[in-house]
C-alpha angles and dihedrals in degrees: 000000000000137000125230111205123195128197113229121192134188109225119177092337095310127106121230135184109222109227099176141353126208133180112248089238093057097065132040113243093237090061098049096091092044091052090047090056092044093058092040096244119146100202138042117203123186128201133156094353095310127114114215113201105203147172116223115233106229120215111267117249128198107239099183132349113224120221116215118201 
């Protein structure tokens, strides 16, 4: 058995799952959006020279409440 751990961050009041991180110097700026799409992330955050490729956690919504008898 193995464990998959995910890093979750709170950024400006929103929660994100960090999919990948890259140093700013390891990727040209013009390829950042293309790489984001390639790894299926929807957001790129940048702080202290690091790109954080992330997936925003949407607020959960109740689709249908089941009634148990």
